[in-house]
BAZA-255581 format. One record per residue: y, x, z negated of N, C-alpha, C in turn; residue number from 0. Coordinates in Angstrom, 2 decimals, always signed. Atoms other than C-alpha are relative to their C-alpha. Layout:
BEGIN
r n_north=Y&n_east=X&n_up=Z&ca_north=Y&ca_east=X&ca_up=Z&c_north=Y&c_east=X&c_up=Z&resi=NUM
...
# end
This chain:
BEGIN
r n_north=+0.16&n_east=-0.08&n_up=+1.44&ca_north=+168.61&ca_east=+198.02&ca_up=-220.65&c_north=-0.80&c_east=-1.23&c_up=-0.46&resi=0
r n_north=+0.80&n_east=+1.09&n_up=+0.52&ca_north=+166.09&ca_east=+195.93&ca_up=-222.55&c_north=+0.35&c_east=-0.28&c_up=-1.46&resi=1
r n_north=-0.25&n_east=+0.42&n_up=+1.37&ca_north=+166.42&ca_east=+194.01&ca_up=-225.79&c_north=-1.20&c_east=-0.72&c_up=-0.55&resi=2
r n_north=+1.01&n_east=+0.77&n_up=+0.71&ca_north=+163.98&ca_east=+192.67&ca_up=-228.33&c_north=+0.73&c_east=-1.13&c_up=-0.70&resi=3
r n_north=-0.58&n_east=+1.17&n_up=+0.65&ca_north=+164.86&ca_east=+189.15&ca_up=-229.43&c_north=-1.06&c_east=-0.68&c_up=-0.82&resi=4
r n_north=+0.88&n_east=+0.75&n_up=+0.89&ca_north=+163.18&ca_east=+187.56&ca_up=-232.41&c_north=+0.78&c_east=-1.24&c_up=-0.41&resi=5
r n_north=-0.67&n_east=+1.26&n_up=+0.29&ca_north=+164.01&ca_east=+183.91&ca_up=-232.99&c_north=-0.74&c_east=-0.69&c_up=-1.13&resi=6
r n_north=+0.60&n_east=+0.73&n_up=+1.11&ca_north=+163.38&ca_east=+182.12&ca_up=-236.27&c_north=-0.23&c_east=-1.45&c_up=+0.43&resi=7
r n_north=+0.29&n_east=+1.39&n_up=-0.32&ca_north=+161.63&ca_east=+178.82&ca_up=-235.62&c_north=+0.65&c_east=-0.92&c_up=-1.01&resi=8
r n_north=-0.54&n_east=+0.84&n_up=+1.06&ca_north=+163.00&ca_east=+177.54&ca_up=-238.92&c_north=+1.52&c_east=-0.13&c_up=+0.10&resi=9
r n_north=-1.46&n_east=+0.04&n_up=+0.01&ca_north=+166.69&ca_east=+178.48&ca_up=-238.81&c_north=+0.62&c_east=+0.08&c_up=+1.39&resi=10
r n_north=-0.46&n_east=-0.22&n_up=-1.38&ca_north=+166.97&ca_east=+179.15&ca_up=-235.04&c_north=+0.89&c_east=+1.24&c_up=+0.12&resi=11
r n_north=-0.79&n_east=-1.22&n_up=-0.02&ca_north=+168.69&ca_east=+182.43&ca_up=-235.94&c_north=-0.64&c_east=+1.00&c_up=+0.95&resi=12
r n_north=+0.50&n_east=-0.96&n_up=-0.98&ca_north=+168.37&ca_east=+185.09&ca_up=-233.24&c_north=+0.31&c_east=+1.42&c_up=-0.49&resi=13
r n_north=-0.13&n_east=-1.41&n_up=+0.35&ca_north=+167.76&ca_east=+188.73&ca_up=-234.15&c_north=-0.12&c_east=+0.79&c_up=+1.29&resi=14
r n_north=-0.02&n_east=-0.78&n_up=-1.24&ca_north=+168.59&ca_east=+191.20&ca_up=-231.36&c_north=+0.03&c_east=+1.48&c_up=-0.32&resi=15
r n_north=-0.01&n_east=-1.45&n_up=+0.11&ca_north=+167.77&ca_east=+194.89&ca_up=-231.11&c_north=-0.09&c_east=+0.59&c_up=+1.40&resi=16
r n_north=+0.05&n_east=-0.70&n_up=-1.29&ca_north=+168.43&ca_east=+197.20&ca_up=-228.17&c_north=-1.18&c_east=+0.95&c_up=-0.01&resi=17
r n_north=+1.15&n_east=-0.89&n_up=-0.15&ca_north=+165.38&ca_east=+199.07&ca_up=-226.93&c_north=+0.46&c_east=+1.20&c_up=+0.81&resi=18
r n_north=-0.39&n_east=-1.23&n_up=-0.68&ca_north=+166.20&ca_east=+202.66&ca_up=-226.04&c_north=-1.26&c_east=+0.69&c_up=+0.51&resi=19
r n_north=+1.16&n_east=-0.68&n_up=-0.57&ca_north=+163.74&ca_east=+204.34&ca_up=-223.69&c_north=-1.12&c_east=-0.97&c_up=+0.33&resi=20
r n_north=+1.12&n_east=+0.83&n_up=-0.39&ca_north=+160.29&ca_east=+203.06&ca_up=-222.79&c_north=-0.36&c_east=-1.01&c_up=-1.09&resi=21
r n_north=+0.39&n_east=+1.06&n_up=+0.92&ca_north=+159.07&ca_east=+199.84&ca_up=-224.37&c_north=-1.45&c_east=+0.18&c_up=-0.39&resi=22
r n_north=+1.35&n_east=-0.28&n_up=+0.46&ca_north=+156.04&ca_east=+200.96&ca_up=-226.35&c_north=-0.34&c_east=-0.89&c_up=-1.20&resi=23
r n_north=+0.47&n_east=+0.78&n_up=+1.14&ca_north=+153.95&ca_east=+199.20&ca_up=-228.97&c_north=+0.59&c_east=+0.55&c_up=-1.30&resi=24
r n_north=-0.52&n_east=-0.58&n_up=+1.23&ca_north=+155.11&ca_east=+201.64&ca_up=-231.65&c_north=+1.51&c_east=-0.23&c_up=-0.13&resi=25
r n_north=-1.45&n_east=+0.24&n_up=+0.04&ca_north=+158.79&ca_east=+201.20&ca_up=-230.72&c_north=+0.29&c_east=-1.46&c_up=-0.37&resi=26
r n_north=-0.20&n_east=+1.42&n_up=+0.30&ca_north=+158.53&ca_east=+197.39&ca_up=-230.81&c_north=-0.41&c_east=-0.28&c_up=-1.45&resi=27
r n_north=+0.41&n_east=+0.15&n_up=+1.40&ca_north=+156.65&ca_east=+197.60&ca_up=-234.13&c_north=+1.11&c_east=+0.50&c_up=-0.93&resi=28
r n_north=-1.06&n_east=-0.56&n_up=+0.83&ca_north=+159.41&ca_east=+199.81&ca_up=-235.57&c_north=+1.22&c_east=-0.92&c_up=-0.05&resi=29
r n_north=-1.14&n_east=+0.92&n_up=-0.03&ca_north=+162.16&ca_east=+197.40&ca_up=-234.45&c_north=-0.30&c_east=-1.29&c_up=-0.77&resi=30
r n_north=+0.39&n_east=+1.21&n_up=+0.72&ca_north=+160.25&ca_east=+194.41&ca_up=-235.81&c_north=-0.05&c_east=+0.27&c_up=-1.51&resi=31
r n_north=+0.00&n_east=-0.39&n_up=+1.42&ca_north=+159.71&ca_east=+196.24&ca_up=-239.13&c_north=+1.42&c_east=+0.03&c_up=-0.54&resi=32
r n_north=-1.41&n_east=-0.08&n_up=+0.42&ca_north=+163.45&ca_east=+196.89&ca_up=-239.29&c_north=+0.55&c_east=-1.40&c_up=-0.28&resi=33
r n_north=-0.48&n_east=+1.37&n_up=+0.17&ca_north=+164.22&ca_east=+193.19&ca_up=-238.84&c_north=-0.65&c_east=-0.66&c_up=-1.22&resi=34
r n_north=+0.71&n_east=+0.58&n_up=+1.14&ca_north=+161.55&ca_east=+192.12&ca_up=-241.35&c_north=+0.45&c_east=+0.63&c_up=-1.31&resi=35
r n_north=-0.49&n_east=-0.67&n_up=+1.20&ca_north=+162.79&ca_east=+194.71&ca_up=-243.83&c_north=+1.37&c_east=-0.50&c_up=-0.43&resi=36
r n_north=-1.36&n_east=+0.48&n_up=+0.29&ca_north=+166.33&ca_east=+193.35&ca_up=-243.59&c_north=+0.03&c_east=-1.49&c_up=-0.36&resi=37
r n_north=-0.10&n_east=+1.46&n_up=+0.12&ca_north=+165.57&ca_east=+189.61&ca_up=-243.47&c_north=-1.22&c_east=-0.68&c_up=-0.59&resi=38
r n_north=+1.19&n_east=+0.59&n_up=+0.60&ca_north=+162.14&ca_east=+189.08&ca_up=-244.99&c_north=-1.16&c_east=-0.03&c_up=+0.97&resi=39
r n_north=+1.22&n_east=-0.03&n_up=-0.79&ca_north=+158.57&ca_east=+189.04&ca_up=-243.80&c_north=-0.41&c_east=-1.42&c_up=+0.37&resi=40
r n_north=+0.40&n_east=+1.34&n_up=-0.41&ca_north=+157.60&ca_east=+186.00&ca_up=-241.73&c_north=-1.49&c_east=-0.22&c_up=-0.25&resi=41
r n_north=+1.43&n_east=+0.32&n_up=+0.12&ca_north=+154.29&ca_east=+184.21&ca_up=-242.14&c_north=-0.71&c_east=+0.28&c_up=+1.31&resi=42
r n_north=+0.63&n_east=-0.11&n_up=-1.31&ca_north=+153.64&ca_east=+184.34&ca_up=-238.41&c_north=+1.00&c_east=+0.50&c_up=+1.03&resi=43
r n_north=-0.78&n_east=-0.44&n_up=-1.15&ca_north=+154.92&ca_east=+186.07&ca_up=-235.26&c_north=-0.73&c_east=-0.47&c_up=+1.26&resi=44
r n_north=+0.59&n_east=+0.56&n_up=-1.22&ca_north=+154.36&ca_east=+184.45&ca_up=-231.85&c_north=+0.62&c_east=+0.66&c_up=+1.23&resi=45
r n_north=-0.49&n_east=-0.64&n_up=-1.21&ca_north=+154.95&ca_east=+186.92&ca_up=-228.99&c_north=-0.82&c_east=-0.41&c_up=+1.22&resi=46
r n_north=+0.82&n_east=+0.21&n_up=-1.19&ca_north=+153.72&ca_east=+186.80&ca_up=-225.41&c_north=-1.15&c_east=+1.02&c_up=-0.04&resi=47
r n_north=+1.15&n_east=-0.91&n_up=-0.04&ca_north=+150.66&ca_east=+188.82&ca_up=-224.35&c_north=+0.35&c_east=+1.37&c_up=+0.58&resi=48
r n_north=-0.41&n_east=-1.29&n_up=-0.52&ca_north=+152.68&ca_east=+191.89&ca_up=-223.33&c_north=-0.72&c_east=+1.14&c_up=-0.71&resi=49
r n_north=+0.71&n_east=-1.15&n_up=+0.56&ca_north=+151.06&ca_east=+195.27&ca_up=-223.89&c_north=+0.66&c_east=+0.53&c_up=-1.26&resi=50
r n_north=-0.69&n_east=-0.51&n_up=+1.18&ca_north=+153.73&ca_east=+196.21&ca_up=-226.42&c_north=-0.34&c_east=-0.82&c_up=-1.25&resi=51
r n_north=+0.37&n_east=+0.84&n_up=+1.14&ca_north=+152.56&ca_east=+193.31&ca_up=-228.65&c_north=-1.50&c_east=-0.01&c_up=-0.27&resi=52
r n_north=+1.44&n_east=-0.06&n_up=+0.19&ca_north=+148.83&ca_east=+193.78&ca_up=-228.16&c_north=-0.49&c_east=+1.42&c_up=-0.23&resi=53
r n_north=+0.34&n_east=-1.41&n_up=+0.20&ca_north=+148.92&ca_east=+197.57&ca_up=-228.56&c_north=-0.41&c_east=+0.30&c_up=-1.44&resi=54
r n_north=+0.52&n_east=-0.43&n_up=+1.30&ca_north=+147.37&ca_east=+199.43&ca_up=-231.48&c_north=+1.08&c_east=+0.06&c_up=-1.07&resi=55
r n_north=-1.06&n_east=-0.15&n_up=+1.00&ca_north=+150.66&ca_east=+200.20&ca_up=-233.24&c_north=+0.51&c_east=-1.35&c_up=-0.49&resi=56
r n_north=-0.50&n_east=+1.32&n_up=+0.41&ca_north=+151.86&ca_east=+196.59&ca_up=-233.24&c_north=-1.06&c_east=-0.75&c_up=-0.79&resi=57
r n_north=+1.10&n_east=+0.65&n_up=+0.72&ca_north=+148.44&ca_east=+195.30&ca_up=-234.32&c_north=-0.12&c_east=+0.57&c_up=-1.42&resi=58
r n_north=+0.06&n_east=-0.63&n_up=+1.32&ca_north=+148.39&ca_east=+197.81&ca_up=-237.19&c_north=+1.15&c_east=-0.46&c_up=-0.89&resi=59
r n_north=-1.16&n_east=+0.46&n_up=+0.75&ca_north=+151.89&ca_east=+196.76&ca_up=-238.25&c_north=-0.21&c_east=-1.41&c_up=-0.55&resi=60
r n_north=+0.14&n_east=+1.38&n_up=+0.49&ca_north=+151.17&ca_east=+193.01&ca_up=-238.44&c_north=-1.13&c_east=-0.11&c_up=-1.01&resi=61
r n_north=+1.11&n_east=+0.02&n_up=+0.95&ca_north=+147.88&ca_east=+193.64&ca_up=-240.23&c_north=+0.44&c_east=+0.58&c_up=-1.34&resi=62
r n_north=-0.44&n_east=-0.66&n_up=+1.24&ca_north=+149.43&ca_east=+196.02&ca_up=-242.78&c_north=+1.02&c_east=-0.86&c_up=-0.76&resi=63
r n_north=-1.03&n_east=+0.81&n_up=+0.64&ca_north=+152.31&ca_east=+193.62&ca_up=-243.47&c_north=-0.48&c_east=-1.42&c_up=-0.30&resi=64
r n_north=+0.56&n_east=+1.32&n_up=+0.29&ca_north=+150.04&ca_east=+190.56&ca_up=-243.69&c_north=+0.62&c_east=-1.13&c_up=+0.80&resi=65
r n_north=-0.63&n_east=+0.99&n_up=-0.87&ca_north=+151.69&ca_east=+188.73&ca_up=-240.79&c_north=-1.05&c_east=-0.54&c_up=+0.97&resi=66
r n_north=+0.91&n_east=+0.61&n_up=-0.97&ca_north=+149.66&ca_east=+186.27&ca_up=-238.74&c_north=+0.60&c_east=+0.23&c_up=+1.39&resi=67
r n_north=-0.46&n_east=-0.36&n_up=-1.35&ca_north=+149.91&ca_east=+187.40&ca_up=-235.09&c_north=-0.70&c_east=-0.91&c_up=+0.99&resi=68
r n_north=+0.56&n_east=+0.97&n_up=-0.94&ca_north=+149.39&ca_east=+184.60&ca_up=-232.58&c_north=+0.72&c_east=+0.15&c_up=+1.33&resi=69
r n_north=-0.65&n_east=-0.15&n_up=-1.31&ca_north=+150.06&ca_east=+185.36&ca_up=-228.92&c_north=-0.01&c_east=-1.32&c_up=+0.74&resi=70
r n_north=-0.07&n_east=+1.21&n_up=-0.81&ca_north=+151.11&ca_east=+182.65&ca_up=-226.51&c_north=-1.01&c_east=+0.10&c_up=+1.14&resi=71
r n_north=+0.97&n_east=+0.07&n_up=-1.09&ca_north=+148.79&ca_east=+181.56&ca_up=-223.75&c_north=+0.57&c_east=+0.61&c_up=+1.27&resi=72
r n_north=-0.49&n_east=-0.53&n_up=-1.26&ca_north=+149.08&ca_east=+183.53&ca_up=-220.50&c_north=+0.26&c_east=-1.10&c_up=+1.03&resi=73
r n_north=-0.19&n_east=+1.12&n_up=-0.94&ca_north=+148.85&ca_east=+180.19&ca_up=-218.65&c_north=+1.11&c_east=-0.92&c_up=-0.44&resi=74
r n_north=-1.06&n_east=+0.86&n_up=+0.51&ca_north=+151.51&ca_east=+178.57&ca_up=-220.84&c_north=+0.99&c_east=+0.84&c_up=-0.81&resi=75
r n_north=-0.86&n_east=-0.94&n_up=+0.70&ca_north=+154.07&ca_east=+181.29&ca_up=-221.68&c_north=+1.15&c_east=-0.65&c_up=-0.76&resi=76
r n_north=-1.10&n_east=+0.63&n_up=+0.71&ca_north=+156.72&ca_east=+178.79&ca_up=-222.77&c_north=-0.38&c_east=-0.38&c_up=-1.43&resi=77
r n_north=+0.41&n_east=+0.31&n_up=+1.37&ca_north=+154.66&ca_east=+178.25&ca_up=-225.92&c_north=+0.56&c_east=+0.98&c_up=-1.01&resi=78
r n_north=-0.65&n_east=-0.90&n_up=+0.97&ca_north=+156.41&ca_east=+181.28&ca_up=-227.47&c_north=+1.49&c_east=-0.25&c_up=-0.05&resi=79
r n_north=-1.41&n_east=+0.34&n_up=+0.01&ca_north=+159.78&ca_east=+179.64&ca_up=-226.90&c_north=+0.39&c_east=-0.74&c_up=-1.26&resi=80
r n_north=-0.55&n_east=+0.63&n_up=+1.19&ca_north=+161.83&ca_east=+177.58&ca_up=-229.31&c_north=-0.42&c_east=-1.45&c_up=-0.16&resi=81
r n_north=+0.46&n_east=+1.36&n_up=+0.21&ca_north=+159.74&ca_east=+174.45&ca_up=-229.37&c_north=-0.31&c_east=-0.20&c_up=-1.48&resi=82
r n_north=+0.23&n_east=+0.31&n_up=+1.41&ca_north=+159.33&ca_east=+172.72&ca_up=-232.71&c_north=-1.43&c_east=+0.30&c_up=-0.39&resi=83
r n_north=+1.37&n_east=-0.26&n_up=+0.43&ca_north=+156.31&ca_east=+174.01&ca_up=-234.60&c_north=-0.70&c_east=-1.30&c_up=-0.39&resi=84
r n_north=+0.76&n_east=+1.19&n_up=+0.34&ca_north=+153.56&ca_east=+171.44&ca_up=-235.05&c_north=-1.16&c_east=+0.38&c_up=-0.88&resi=85
r n_north=+1.18&n_east=-0.29&n_up=+0.79&ca_north=+150.40&ca_east=+171.15&ca_up=-237.07&c_north=+0.29&c_east=+0.09&c_up=-1.49&resi=86
r n_north=-0.28&n_east=+0.05&n_up=+1.41&ca_north=+152.03&ca_east=+170.52&ca_up=-240.43&c_north=+0.58&c_east=+1.26&c_up=-0.60&resi=87
r n_north=-0.62&n_east=-1.22&n_up=+0.54&ca_north=+153.90&ca_east=+173.82&ca_up=-240.77&c_north=+1.11&c_east=-0.41&c_up=-0.95&resi=88
r n_north=-1.07&n_east=+0.35&n_up=+0.95&ca_north=+156.04&ca_east=+173.53&ca_up=-243.93&c_north=+1.35&c_east=+0.49&c_up=+0.49&resi=89
r n_north=-1.33&n_east=-0.36&n_up=-0.47&ca_north=+159.76&ca_east=+173.65&ca_up=-243.31&c_north=+0.45&c_east=+1.37&c_up=-0.49&resi=90
r n_north=-0.46&n_east=-1.28&n_up=+0.55&ca_north=+160.23&ca_east=+176.72&ca_up=-245.53&c_north=-0.76&c_east=+1.20&c_up=+0.58&resi=91
r n_north=+0.78&n_east=-1.09&n_up=-0.57&ca_north=+157.65&ca_east=+178.76&ca_up=-243.60&c_north=+0.78&c_east=+0.66&c_up=+1.13&resi=92
r n_north=-0.72&n_east=-0.74&n_up=-1.03&ca_north=+159.25&ca_east=+181.47&ca_up=-241.48&c_north=-0.96&c_east=+0.42&c_up=+1.09&resi=93
r n_north=+0.77&n_east=-0.36&n_up=-1.17&ca_north=+157.83&ca_east=+181.85&ca_up=-237.99&c_north=+0.97&c_east=+0.61&c_up=+1.01&resi=94
r n_north=-0.86&n_east=-0.64&n_up=-0.97&ca_north=+159.32&ca_east=+184.25&ca_up=-235.46&c_north=-0.60&c_east=-0.07&c_up=+1.39&resi=95
r n_north=+0.36&n_east=-0.08&n_up=-1.40&ca_north=+159.13&ca_east=+183.77&ca_up=-231.71&c_north=+0.60&c_east=+1.28&c_up=+0.54&resi=96
r n_north=-0.47&n_east=-1.29&n_up=-0.48&ca_north=+159.47&ca_east=+187.04&ca_up=-229.84&c_north=+0.20&c_east=-0.07&c_up=+1.51&resi=97
r n_north=-0.32&n_east=-0.01&n_up=-1.42&ca_north=+161.13&ca_east=+187.45&ca_up=-226.46&c_north=+0.49&c_east=+1.39&c_up=+0.38&resi=98
r n_north=-0.55&n_east=-1.25&n_up=-0.54&ca_north=+161.88&ca_east=+190.49&ca_up=-224.34&c_north=+1.04&c_east=-0.41&c_up=+1.03&resi=99
r n_north=-1.07&n_east=+0.35&n_up=-0.94&ca_north=+165.08&ca_east=+190.42&ca_up=-222.33&c_north=+0.57&c_east=+1.26&c_up=+0.63&resi=100
r n_north=-0.69&n_east=-1.09&n_up=-0.69&ca_north=+166.69&ca_east=+192.66&ca_up=-219.76&c_north=+1.43&c_east=-0.44&c_up=+0.22&resi=101
r n_north=-1.39&n_east=+0.33&n_up=-0.20&ca_north=+170.41&ca_east=+192.84&ca_up=-219.47&c_north=+0.68&c_east=+1.10&c_up=+0.80&resi=102
r n_north=-0.75&n_east=-0.98&n_up=-0.79&ca_north=+172.84&ca_east=+194.55&ca_up=-217.17&c_north=+1.04&c_east=+0.73&c_up=-0.85&resi=103
r n_north=-0.97&n_east=-0.60&n_up=+0.90&ca_north=+175.25&ca_east=+195.25&ca_up=-220.00&c_north=-0.55&c_east=+0.01&c_up=-1.41&resi=104
r n_north=+0.47&n_east=-0.04&n_up=+1.38&ca_north=+174.75&ca_east=+196.16&ca_up=-223.61&c_north=+0.62&c_east=-1.17&c_up=-0.77&resi=105
r n_north=-0.48&n_east=+1.11&n_up=+0.82&ca_north=+175.16&ca_east=+193.49&ca_up=-226.25&c_north=+0.97&c_east=+0.49&c_up=-1.03&resi=106
# end
């Protein structure tokens, strides 16, 4: 079983959604929309370079919702982790780091 984890860089709050079936760009976009609809739209989302985040459906979602989509470097994947944002990002700005996780049991 796989899970989508979105982590707020600001509050460190972790949003978790179970992924049922294949992990597609449209499914990940729908789960991310659900989280953003419940908790607010972030300024930026920082996922890895997985196909589900670079696919047409996910790209259309972030563009339509006005979210800056910055993928982490393939050579430095830990850049999408929970490191402190730099470059003068205001404290009130919401940035979500995105992680995919596999688990043997459901959450």
